C-alpha positions in Angstrom: 36.4 -35.8 40.1 35.2 -33.5 37.7 35.4 -29.9 39.6 32.9 -27.8 40.0 29.3 -27.8 37.6 27.2 -24.9 36.8 23.7 -25.6 35.9 21.5 -22.7 33.9 18.2 -23.0 33.3 15.3 -20.8 32.0 13.1 -19.1 35.1 10.0 -19.8 32.5 10.0 -21.6 29.5 6.7 -19.9 28.1 8.4 -17.3 26.1 11.1 -19.5 24.6 8.2 -22.1 23.4 6.1 -19.3 22.2 8.7 -17.6 20.3 10.3 -20.9 18.9 7.6 -23.3 18.5 4.0 -21.8 18.5 4.9 -18.6 16.4 6.6 -20.1 13.4 3.6 -20.9 11.4 3.1 -24.7 12.0 0.5 -26.7 13.6 1.8 -28.4 17.1 0.0 -31.3 18.6 0.9 -31.7 22.3 -0.6 -35.0 23.9 -0.1 -36.4 27.4 -2.4 -37.8 30.0 -1.9 -35.2 32.6 -2.2 -31.9 30.6 -5.5 -30.9 32.7 -4.4 -29.6 36.2 -7.0 -28.6 38.1 -9.5 -29.9 36.0 -8.5 -27.7 33.2 -6.1 -27.0 30.4 -5.3 -23.5 31.4 -2.5 -24.4 33.8 0.0 -26.2 31.5 -1.2 -24.0 28.8 0.1 -20.9 30.3 3.3 -22.7 31.6 4.3 -23.2 27.8 3.3 -20.0 26.6 -0.3 -20.4 25.4 -2.4 -17.6 26.8 -6.2 -18.5 27.6 -7.2 -15.3 25.4 -5.9 -17.6 22.3 -7.9 -20.4 23.1 -10.7 -20.9 20.3 -12.7 -23.2 22.2 -12.9 -21.5 25.1 -15.7 -23.1 27.6 -18.2 -21.0 28.9 -17.9 -19.9 32.7 -19.6 -22.3 35.1 -23.1 -20.7 36.5 -22.4 -19.3 39.9 -18.6 -19.1 39.5 -17.1 -15.5 40.5 -17.2 -13.0 37.4 -13.6 -12.8 36.1 -12.0 -15.5 38.2 -8.9 -16.2 36.6 -5.4 -18.1 37.1 -3.4 -16.3 39.8 -6.6 -15.1 41.9 -5.9 -14.6 45.6 -8.4 -14.9 48.5 -8.6 -11.8 50.9 -6.0 -13.5 53.2 -3.4 -13.7 50.7 -3.9 -17.4 50.1 -4.8 -19.1 47.0 -8.1 -18.7 45.8 -10.2 -20.8 44.1 -9.3 -20.3 40.6 -6.9 -22.8 38.7 -3.0 -22.3 39.1 -0.8 -20.2 36.8 0.8 -17.0 35.9 0.0 -13.5 35.7 -1.5 -12.6 32.6 1.3 -10.9 30.0 1.0 -8.0 28.4 -1.8 -8.1 25.5 -0.4 -9.3 22.4 -2.4 -9.2 19.0 -0.2 -12.2 18.0 -1.0 -14.7 20.4 -0.7 -18.3 19.4 -4.3 -19.8 18.8 -5.2 -23.3 20.4 -7.4 -25.8 20.9 -7.9 -28.4 23.6 -9.7 -31.8 23.7 -10.1 -34.3 26.6 -10.5 -37.5 24.9 -11.6 -39.1 28.0 -10.6 -42.6 29.1 -11.5 -46.1 28.8 -11.4 -46.6 32.7 -14.7 -46.0 34.8 -12.9 -44.5 37.4 -15.7 -43.9 39.8 -16.8 -47.5 39.8 -13.2 -49.0 39.7 -11.5 -46.5 42.2 -11.2 -45.0 45.4 -9.5 -41.8 46.6 -9.0 -42.3 50.3 -7.5 -39.0 52.2 -6.5 -39.6 55.8 -8.3 -36.2 57.0 -7.9 -37.6 60.7 -3.7 -37.6 60.5 -1.6 -34.9 61.7 -0.1 -32.9 59.2 3.3 -34.1 57.7 6.3 -32.4 59.6 10.3 -32.5 59.1 10.5 -35.2 61.7 9.9 -38.1 59.8 6.7 -40.2 59.6 4.4 -39.8 62.5 3.4 -42.8 64.6 -0.1 -42.3 63.4 0.8 -42.5 59.9 2.3 -45.7 60.4 -0.5 -47.2 62.3 -2.6 -46.2 59.4 -0.5 -47.5 56.8 -0.3 -50.9 58.5 -4.1 -50.8 59.0 -4.5 -50.3 55.0 -2.1 -52.8 54.1 -3.5 -55.5 56.5 -7.1 -54.9 55.1 -5.6 -55.0 51.4 -3.8 -58.5 52.1 -0.7 -56.8 50.9 -1.3 -55.8 47.1 0.4 -52.4 48.0 2.7 -49.9 46.1 3.8 -47.3 48.6 5.0 -43.9 47.1 7.0 -41.9 49.3 8.5 -38.4 49.3 12.1 -39.5 49.9 13.8 -42.8 50.0 14.6 -42.2 53.6 11.0 -42.3 54.2 10.3 -45.5 52.1 13.2 -47.1 53.8 12.1 -46.1 57.5 8.5 -47.3 56.4 9.5 -50.8 55.1 11.7 -51.3 58.0 9.2 -50.4 60.8 6.2 -52.3 58.9 8.3 -55.8 58.3 8.5 -56.1 62.2 4.8 -55.3 62.3 3.3 -57.4 59.3 3.3 -60.8 58.2 3.5 -59.3 54.7 6.6 -59.4 52.4 8.0 -55.7 51.8 10.4 -54.8 48.9 12.1 -51.6 49.0 13.6 -49.5 46.1 17.3 -50.0 46.5 17.3 -53.6 47.6 17.3 -54.8 44.3 17.0 -53.7 40.6 13.9 -52.1 39.6 12.7 -54.7 37.4 13.4 -57.9 39.9 11.6 -55.7 42.5 8.6 -55.3 39.9 8.9 -59.1 39.2 8.4 -60.1 43.0 5.7 -57.5 43.3 3.6 -58.5 40.1 4.3 -62.2 41.1 2.6 -62.5 44.5 -0.3 -60.9 45.9 0.8 -60.6 49.3 4.1 -58.7 48.3 4.3 -54.9 48.8 6.7 -52.4 46.8 7.8 -49.2 48.6 10.1 -46.6 46.6 10.1 -43.0 45.4 10.2 -41.1 42.3 11.0 -43.5 39.7 8.0 -45.6 40.9 5.5 -42.6 40.4 6.2 -42.8 36.5 5.9 -45.5 34.0 5.3 -48.6 36.3 2.4 -50.4 34.8 1.1 -53.3 37.0 -2.7 -54.3 35.8 -4.4 -56.7 37.7 -4.8 -57.9 41.2 -1.1 -57.5 42.3 -1.6 -53.8 42.8 -4.9 -52.8 44.4 -3.9 -50.1 47.1 -1.5 -47.3 46.0 -0.1 -45.1 49.0 1.1 -41.7 49.0 2.9 -40.5 52.0 2.6 -36.8 51.4 1.6 -34.4 48.7 4.8 -34.1 46.5 5.7 -30.4 46.9 9.0 -29.6 45.7 11.7 -29.2 48.2 11.6 -25.3 49.7 15.4 -25.1 49.3 15.3 -25.9 45.5 16.8 -23.0 43.8 15.0 -23.0 40.7 11.6 -23.8 41.8 12.3 -20.8 44.6 13.2 -18.4 42.0 10.3 -19.5 39.5 7.9 -18.9 42.2 9.5 -15.5 43.1 9.3 -14.4 39.5 5.7 -15.5 39.1 5.1 -13.3 42.2 6.9 -10.4 41.0 4.6 -10.3 38.1 1.3 -10.2 40.1 0.7 -13.8 40.1 0.4 -16.7 42.5 3.7 -17.9 42.8 2.7 -21.1 44.8 -0.3 -22.1 42.7 1.7 -21.5 39.6 4.8 -23.6 40.6 4.6 -25.4 43.6 1.0 -26.6 43.6 1.2 -27.4 40.0 4.3 -29.5 40.4 2.5 -31.5 43.1 -0.6 -32.0 41.1 1.3 -33.3 38.1 3.2 -35.8 40.6 -0.1 -36.8 42.2 -1.8 -37.5 39.0 1.0 -39.5 37.7 1.3 -41.4 41.3 -2.7 -42.0 41.3 -2.6 -43.5 37.7 -0.5 -46.4 38.9 -3.6 -47.9 40.3 -6.3 -48.6 37.6 -4.5 -49.9 34.5 -7.1 -51.9 32.8 -10.8 -51.8 32.8 -11.1 -54.7 35.5 -8.8 -53.4 37.7 -10.2 -52.0 41.1 -8.6 -50.5 43.9 -7.6 -47.7 46.1 -5.4 -44.6 46.3 -4.6 -43.6 49.8 -3.2 -40.3 50.6 -1.9 -40.3 54.2 -1.8 -36.3 53.9 -4.5 -34.6 55.9 -3.8 -31.2 53.8 -5.4 -33.0 50.7 -8.6 -32.4 52.4 -8.2 -29.5 54.5 -6.0 -27.1 52.8 -7.3 -24.2 50.7 -5.7 -25.5 47.6 -6.9 -29.2 48.2 -9.4 -28.8 45.4 -7.0 -28.0 42.8 -5.1 -30.8 43.6 -7.8 -33.3 43.9 -9.3 -31.9 40.8 -6.2 -32.8 39.0 -6.6 -36.8 39.8 -8.7 -39.6 38.0 -12.2 -38.7 38.9 -12.3 -41.6 41.6 -14.9 -41.9 44.4 -13.7 -39.6 47.4 -14.1 -40.5 51.1 -12.4 -39.5 54.1 -13.9 -42.5 56.4 -10.9 -44.9 57.4 -13.4 -47.6 58.4 -15.4 -47.4 54.9 -12.3 -47.5 52.9 -10.5 -50.8 54.9 -13.7 -52.5 54.4 -13.5 -52.1 50.7 -10.0 -52.9 50.8 -10.9 -56.0 52.5 -14.0 -56.8 50.1 -11.5 -56.2 46.9 -8.8 -58.4 48.4 -11.7 -61.3 49.0 -12.7 -61.0 45.6 -9.4 -60.8 43.6 -8.6 -63.5 40.9 -5.3 -65.2 41.8 -2.0 -63.4 40.6 -0.2 -65.0 37.8 
């Protein structure tokens, strides 16, 4: 109807922000719940033009850490190393913006209130839809939780397929994004402890369901950007060309941010308890797994399916009534 559309975006916004925002003689305050990726501020700081050399409150290296380990390091096999994700160091500049970082903490006791469960035993995700073993795992978790499940999926196709498959297996109401307006779906989800809600990106952010209606958040796979995304691919190539680690700087950082936002749907008050279950074994086995997990809230971590089902059943049994 409107003809061809051409969209243009900068490969990197770091230089633009550095020149137009951080170098004009004013104080800038940046706040967010997800500024620390990989357990450090450096990843996000680099992406917006703040170099680690300009940090005034630079923490001391951890005892026993590799000397000189920094963003963009690679292991000897060419895979991402243990350092934080980011771009290669820019040329030395005497006018680097100066900055400080502060983590004000959280009112939540994540290790007491929540569990991070990674299904290490499952096959790695493929392109042929959800593996039957993943559906079996999801069904067992939902059954143990007595419903109370928010399912965050990488695509609407995956969310719909899981909802259709599990409706025939579980005696639990399952609502799926797209079947009604989001406010109505959330009303049904929060009004009945047994109701489960499946969806995709719009449920990863901004959904606030405190209380016993949501005690299990399931993430079907690590939310890496699509490999055919031209902007993400170009950004990775640009970082690689500058000597950095494009995968960590772009794809892994993107996934870490979404994982942190998705996992943040679980604990919304100081009385909430529950489980974040990631049905992607790469979060336990891949070389970048530690970076991704350290981007999440500090939940108690396990890969034991029996233990996590028992925990879900205990949480369900002690949950107060919904409403």
